[in-house]
N, C-alpha and C positions, 0 to 999 in steps of 0.2 A: 503492499499498499506507501503510494506517493504522499509525502506529507509535504505540504506549504508553508511556507512561516517569513509574511510580513514587516518588516519594523522599517523606523525613519518619520514615521507620522510625527503630529507634534501640531503645536502653536504657528501659524509663519504669519506674519503681515502681509496683507496685502501690497502685489509690488517685488514681495522679495523673492524667497527658492528654497524647493525641499525633492528631495531625493528619498524618491520610495525606492527598499529592495524587497524579493519576493527571492526568499532558498528554498530550495528543493532536496527532500530525500535522500536522493538519486537524479540520475542524469536527464536531464534537459532536453538531449541530443531529439531523442524519437518523438519530442510532442510534437503535435502538425499543427497545433495555432497557441498559445499564450500570453495574454491579457489580464490586465487592470480596467477591472468595473470598479462605479462607488454609489452605495448608496443613502442618500440626504435623509433627513427626518421625514416620515408622512408622503413617500415616494419611493417610486421603485427604484428596483438597480436596476443600471443604466452602465451598457460599454463605454469606456476612456479612449483604449486605446489596444488594437495588439498588433501582436508580430507572429509572422508565419518558421516555422521551418529553413526557410531560406532566407529570412530577416525581411522581410516587407512586412512594411508596415500601412497600421488605417486609423484616423482617429476620429473620432468625434467633431462633431463640426465646431464643439464650443470652447475643445481645448486645443484646436491646429492652428500650430505659430508659437505655442508658449507651452505644451507637457510635449518631450520625446520617450519612447519608449526602445528601451535594448537589451540584450542577454549578452551574455557571456555561458560558454556552453560549457568552459573551462572549471566553472568557477560556481556550475550548475544555478544562474542565481540570472535573472530578470530584475530592469529595475524603469521608474516611472520618475524620469528629471519633470519636475513640477516648476517652469519660471514666469513667476509673473501672475502666479496667481488670484483669485478673487473671491471675495465672500459666498460669491456661489459656489465654492467648485469644497467647498465645508462637505466635507463627510466620512465612512468608512469607506476607506479602500481597500478591496477584495483582489488578488491577486489568482487567476486558473489558467489552469494549461488542459489540453485536451490531445485527445492520439484516438485515432480513429485506425481502418484495419482489425487484424483477426484478432487482436487481442487490445477494446478501444479502452478508455478510460474519463474522464472529467473530473480534477480535482480542485476542490474552493482550500480555499487557505483562511483563518478566522480572522484577520480583517485587522488595518489598523486606520488611527480615528488620526484625519487633518482638519481642522479648525482655523477657517485662513479669519484674522481682524482688519476688521475697516482703519 
């Protein structure tokens, strides 16, 4: 069973920066897709950014140009660099990893709180 552990959340001022990390208990090389999601109070969980096993990326329109998703296979870690965060980015951020094919899997971390002050 793969475990994902997020870290790096906390309180940040609007316009500052923050980097979230998602460390996997095993190799991330075989995950087809990894991503960051977030859930604000009273709202549904939403996709923030995704990265494929070929390192192609995609972002929610609300974070394009401000957030950057990346990963280091050698460290089994995925990152989310959050630049110029806004108060509306306040949420619990979750990492996710998906594996397709003959041994499918869909794994979630426990979440890390990000609070952006104005």
